[in-house]
Biopython code that builds the backbone (N, CA, C, O; Angstrom):
import numpy as np
from Bio.PDB.StructureBuilder import StructureBuilder

atoms = [
    (1, "MET", "N", (-1.071, -1.153, 16.360)),
    (1, "MET", "CA", (-0.853, 0.274, 16.284)),
    (1, "MET", "C", (-1.795, 0.842, 15.226)),
    (1, "MET", "O", (-1.809, 0.374, 14.087)),
    (2, "THR", "N", (-2.555, 1.815, 15.589)),
    (2, "THR", "CA", (-3.471, 2.436, 14.648)),
    (2, "THR", "C", (-3.216, 3.931, 14.563)),
    (2, "THR", "O", (-2.734, 4.554, 15.509)),
    (3, "ILE", "N", (-3.542, 4.478, 13.438)),
    (3, "ILE", "CA", (-3.455, 5.926, 13.247)),
    (3, "ILE", "C", (-4.888, 6.409, 13.173)),
    (3, "ILE", "O", (-5.545, 6.251, 12.143)),
    (4, "GLY", "N", (-5.375, 6.987, 14.238)),
    (4, "GLY", "CA", (-6.780, 7.353, 14.311)),
    (4, "GLY", "C", (-7.611, 6.090, 14.358)),
    (4, "GLY", "O", (-7.479, 5.294, 15.287)),
    (5, "VAL", "N", (-8.455, 5.900, 13.379)),
    (5, "VAL", "CA", (-9.277, 4.698, 13.310)),
    (5, "VAL", "C", (-8.798, 3.776, 12.198)),
    (5, "VAL", "O", (-9.280, 2.650, 12.080)),
    (6, "VAL", "N", (-7.865, 4.233, 11.388)),
    (6, "VAL", "CA", (-7.392, 3.459, 10.241)),
    (6, "VAL", "C", (-6.158, 2.660, 10.657)),
    (6, "VAL", "O", (-5.217, 3.211, 11.227)),
    (7, "SER", "N", (-6.171, 1.369, 10.369)),
    (7, "SER", "CA", (-5.009, 0.550, 10.703)),
    (7, "SER", "C", (-3.887, 0.805, 9.705)),
    (7, "SER", "O", (-4.109, 1.344, 8.621)),
    (8, "ILE", "N", (-2.698, 0.413, 10.086)),
    (8, "ILE", "CA", (-1.537, 0.603, 9.218)),
    (8, "ILE", "C", (-1.698, -0.217, 7.941)),
    (8, "ILE", "O", (-1.308, 0.230, 6.863)),
    (9, "GLY", "N", (-2.272, -1.417, 8.059)),
    (9, "GLY", "CA", (-2.501, -2.248, 6.872)),
    (9, "GLY", "C", (-3.426, -1.567, 5.876)),
    (9, "GLY", "O", (-3.167, -1.586, 4.672)),
    (10, "MET", "N", (-4.502, -0.965, 6.370)),
    (10, "MET", "CA", (-5.428, -0.260, 5.485)),
    (10, "MET", "C", (-4.774, 0.985, 4.892)),
    (10, "MET", "O", (-5.040, 1.341, 3.744)),
    (11, "LEU", "N", (-3.926, 1.642, 5.665)),
    (11, "LEU", "CA", (-3.220, 2.814, 5.162)),
    (11, "LEU", "C", (-2.252, 2.425, 4.045)),
    (11, "LEU", "O", (-2.172, 3.110, 3.025)),
    (12, "LEU", "N", (-1.519, 1.331, 4.235)),
    (12, "LEU", "CA", (-0.609, 0.864, 3.189)),
    (12, "LEU", "C", (-1.371, 0.412, 1.954)),
    (12, "LEU", "O", (-0.929, 0.652, 0.830)),
    (13, "LEU", "N", (-2.518, -0.244, 2.150)),
    (13, "LEU", "CA", (-3.348, -0.659, 1.022)),
    (13, "LEU", "C", (-3.839, 0.556, 0.238)),
    (13, "LEU", "O", (-3.810, 0.564, -0.993)),
    (14, "ALA", "N", (-4.287, 1.574, 0.956)),
    (14, "ALA", "CA", (-4.744, 2.792, 0.295)),
    (14, "ALA", "C", (-3.604, 3.451, -0.472)),
    (14, "ALA", "O", (-3.797, 3.913, -1.597)),
    (15, "LEU", "N", (-2.423, 3.495, 0.126)),
    (15, "LEU", "CA", (-1.262, 4.080, -0.538)),
    (15, "LEU", "C", (-0.912, 3.299, -1.796)),
    (15, "LEU", "O", (-0.626, 3.886, -2.840)),
    (16, "TRP", "N", (-0.936, 1.963, -1.693)),
    (16, "TRP", "CA", (-0.628, 1.117, -2.845)),
    (16, "TRP", "C", (-1.639, 1.341, -3.971)),
    (16, "TRP", "O", (-1.261, 1.438, -5.138)),
    (17, "LEU", "N", (-2.922, 1.421, -3.618)),
    (17, "LEU", "CA", (-3.948, 1.642, -4.636)),
    (17, "LEU", "C", (-3.794, 3.000, -5.308)),
    (17, "LEU", "O", (-3.960, 3.113, -6.523)),
    (18, "ILE", "N", (-3.481, 4.026, -4.534)),
    (18, "ILE", "CA", (-3.303, 5.365, -5.095)),
    (18, "ILE", "C", (-2.097, 5.403, -6.025)),
    (18, "ILE", "O", (-2.180, 5.940, -7.130)),
    (19, "VAL", "N", (-0.981, 4.839, -5.585)),
    (19, "VAL", "CA", (0.231, 4.854, -6.408)),
    (19, "VAL", "C", (0.039, 4.011, -7.667)),
    (19, "VAL", "O", (0.505, 4.396, -8.739)),
    (20, "THR", "N", (-0.637, 2.872, -7.555)),
    (20, "THR", "CA", (-0.907, 2.039, -8.725)),
    (20, "THR", "C", (-1.796, 2.777, -9.714)),
    (20, "THR", "O", (-1.552, 2.736, -10.920)),
    (21, "GLY", "N", (-2.819, 3.446, -9.214)),
    (21, "GLY", "CA", (-3.697, 4.217, -10.091)),
    (21, "GLY", "C", (-2.972, 5.359, -10.771)),
    (21, "GLY", "O", (-3.147, 5.589, -11.968)),
    (22, "LEU", "N", (-2.155, 6.079, -10.009)),
    (22, "LEU", "CA", (-1.401, 7.189, -10.594)),
    (22, "LEU", "C", (-0.380, 6.706, -11.620)),
    (22, "LEU", "O", (-0.162, 7.363, -12.638)),
    (23, "SER", "N", (0.242, 5.564, -11.354)),
    (23, "SER", "CA", (1.246, 5.068, -12.297)),
    (23, "SER", "C", (0.608, 4.589, -13.594)),
    (23, "SER", "O", (1.278, 4.535, -14.625)),
    (24, "SER", "N", (-0.670, 4.243, -13.559)),
    (24, "SER", "CA", (-1.324, 3.868, -14.809)),
    (24, "SER", "C", (-1.765, 5.108, -15.592)),
    (24, "SER", "O", (-1.905, 5.049, -16.813)),
    (25, "LEU", "N", (-1.980, 6.218, -14.905)),
    (25, "LEU", "CA", (-2.387, 7.444, -15.579)),
    (25, "LEU", "C", (-1.199, 8.249, -16.088)),
    (25, "LEU", "O", (-1.226, 8.773, -17.201)),
    (26, "ILE", "N", (-0.159, 8.343, -15.269)),
    (26, "ILE", "CA", (1.043, 9.078, -15.658)),
    (26, "ILE", "C", (2.245, 8.176, -15.445)),
    (26, "ILE", "O", (2.176, 7.204, -14.693)),
    (27, "ARG", "N", (3.312, 8.490, -16.087)),
    (27, "ARG", "CA", (4.531, 7.680, -15.964)),
    (27, "ARG", "C", (5.249, 7.999, -14.656)),
    (27, "ARG", "O", (5.838, 9.070, -14.507)),
    (28, "LEU", "N", (5.197, 7.064, -13.713)),
    (28, "LEU", "CA", (5.937, 7.217, -12.460)),
    (28, "LEU", "C", (7.060, 6.185, -12.452)),
    (28, "LEU", "O", (6.804, 4.994, -12.628)),
    (29, "PRO", "N", (8.289, 6.622, -12.251)),
    (29, "PRO", "CA", (9.409, 5.675, -12.263)),
    (29, "PRO", "C", (9.542, 4.919, -10.930)),
    (29, "PRO", "O", (10.541, 5.061, -10.224)),
    (30, "ILE", "N", (8.526, 4.117, -10.599)),
    (30, "ILE", "CA", (8.556, 3.345, -9.362)),
    (30, "ILE", "C", (8.848, 1.888, -9.728)),
    (30, "ILE", "O", (8.097, 1.283, -10.495)),
    (31, "PRO", "N", (9.927, 1.321, -9.191)),
    (31, "PRO", "CA", (10.258, -0.066, -9.518)),
    (31, "PRO", "C", (9.163, -1.028, -9.045)),
    (31, "PRO", "O", (8.499, -0.787, -8.037)),
    (32, "SER", "N", (8.992, -2.116, -9.792)),
    (32, "SER", "CA", (7.954, -3.086, -9.444)),
    (32, "SER", "C", (8.260, -3.771, -8.111)),
    (32, "SER", "O", (7.340, -4.226, -7.431)),
    (33, "GLN", "N", (9.537, -3.850, -7.727)),
    (33, "GLN", "CA", (9.880, -4.444, -6.441)),
    (33, "GLN", "C", (9.321, -3.619, -5.289)),
    (33, "GLN", "O", (8.864, -4.176, -4.290)),
    (34, "VAL", "N", (9.354, -2.304, -5.419)),
    (34, "VAL", "CA", (8.823, -1.431, -4.371)),
    (34, "VAL", "C", (7.318, -1.630, -4.238)),
    (34, "VAL", "O", (6.794, -1.721, -3.128)),
    (35, "MET", "N", (6.628, -1.698, -5.365)),
    (35, "MET", "CA", (5.180, -1.907, -5.349)),
    (35, "MET", "C", (4.841, -3.280, -4.771)),
    (35, "MET", "O", (3.867, -3.422, -4.032)),
    (36, "GLY", "N", (5.641, -4.285, -5.108)),
    (36, "GLY", "CA", (5.419, -5.626, -4.582)),
    (36, "GLY", "C", (5.601, -5.693, -3.074)),
    (36, "GLY", "O", (4.807, -6.322, -2.374)),
    (37, "VAL", "N", (6.641, -5.048, -2.578)),
    (37, "VAL", "CA", (6.894, -5.030, -1.135)),
    (37, "VAL", "C", (5.775, -4.286, -0.408)),
    (37, "VAL", "O", (5.326, -4.716, 0.655)),
    (38, "LEU", "N", (5.331, -3.177, -0.978)),
    (38, "LEU", "CA", (4.253, -2.409, -0.377)),
    (38, "LEU", "C", (2.964, -3.235, -0.309)),
    (38, "LEU", "O", (2.272, -3.227, 0.709)),
    (39, "ALA", "N", (2.649, -3.937, -1.384)),
    (39, "ALA", "CA", (1.455, -4.784, -1.409)),
    (39, "ALA", "C", (1.587, -5.933, -0.419)),
    (39, "ALA", "O", (0.627, -6.266, 0.275)),
    (40, "LEU", "N", (2.760, -6.538, -0.347)),
    (40, "LEU", "CA", (2.995, -7.647, 0.578)),
    (40, "LEU", "C", (2.857, -7.195, 2.030)),
    (40, "LEU", "O", (2.222, -7.879, 2.831)),
    (41, "LEU", "N", (3.439, -6.064, 2.371)),
    (41, "LEU", "CA", (3.323, -5.541, 3.736)),
    (41, "LEU", "C", (1.874, -5.225, 4.101)),
    (41, "LEU", "O", (1.423, -5.514, 5.209)),
    (42, "ALA", "N", (1.159, -4.630, 3.157)),
    (42, "ALA", "CA", (-0.240, -4.304, 3.412)),
    (42, "ALA", "C", (-1.058, -5.568, 3.657)),
    (42, "ALA", "O", (-1.871, -5.620, 4.579)),
    (43, "GLY", "N", (-0.839, -6.586, 2.827)),
    (43, "GLY", "CA", (-1.562, -7.851, 2.989)),
    (43, "GLY", "C", (-1.260, -8.537, 4.308)),
    (43, "GLY", "O", (-2.166, -9.030, 4.979)),
    (44, "ILE", "N", (0.004, -8.570, 4.678)),
    (44, "ILE", "CA", (0.394, -9.225, 5.937)),
    (44, "ILE", "C", (-0.197, -8.475, 7.129)),
    (44, "ILE", "O", (-0.735, -9.094, 8.047)),
    (45, "LEU", "N", (-0.101, -7.167, 7.117)),
    (45, "LEU", "CA", (-0.634, -6.386, 8.241)),
    (45, "LEU", "C", (-2.154, -6.493, 8.327)),
    (45, "LEU", "O", (-2.714, -6.483, 9.424)),
    (46, "LEU", "N", (-2.824, -6.596, 7.184)),
    (46, "LEU", "CA", (-4.280, -6.786, 7.226)),
    (46, "LEU", "C", (-4.638, -8.151, 7.789)),
    (46, "LEU", "O", (-5.599, -8.278, 8.547)),
    (47, "LEU", "N", (-3.868, -9.179, 7.422)),
    (47, "LEU", "CA", (-4.143, -10.512, 7.954)),
    (47, "LEU", "C", (-3.874, -10.594, 9.447)),
    (47, "LEU", "O", (-4.606, -11.254, 10.184)),
    (48, "VAL", "N", (-2.820, -9.921, 9.888)),
    (48, "VAL", "CA", (-2.479, -9.923, 11.307)),
    (48, "VAL", "C", (-3.475, -9.081, 12.095)),
    (48, "VAL", "O", (-3.685, -9.311, 13.286)),
    (49, "GLY", "N", (-4.079, -8.120, 11.438)),
    (49, "GLY", "CA", (-5.080, -7.281, 12.096)),
    (49, "GLY", "C", (-4.532, -5.993, 12.619)),
    (49, "GLY", "O", (-5.096, -5.423, 13.552)),
    (50, "ARG", "N", (-3.458, -5.513, 12.057)),
    (50, "ARG", "CA", (-2.882, -4.239, 12.486)),
    (50, "ARG", "C", (-3.203, -3.235, 11.448)),
    (50, "ARG", "O", (-2.824, -2.071, 11.577)),
]
sb = StructureBuilder()
sb.init_structure("model")
sb.init_model(0)
sb.init_chain("A")
sb.init_seg("    ")
for serial, (resi, resn, name, xyz) in enumerate(atoms, 1):
    if name == "N":
        sb.init_residue(resn, " ", resi, " ")
    sb.init_atom(name, np.array(xyz, "f"), 0.0, 1.0, " ", f" {name:<3s}", serial, name[0])
structure = sb.get_structure()
């Protein structure tokens, strides 16, 4: 399943990178478990090719 030309894995990776960057610049109360799950899903979907 793709959204336009960007795969879901790449979209999740981009989201993870943006949120990680923002959390280092400003204080975002995002639990590390949420970030870990997001990174794990992005990695798995990229490996699967979705």
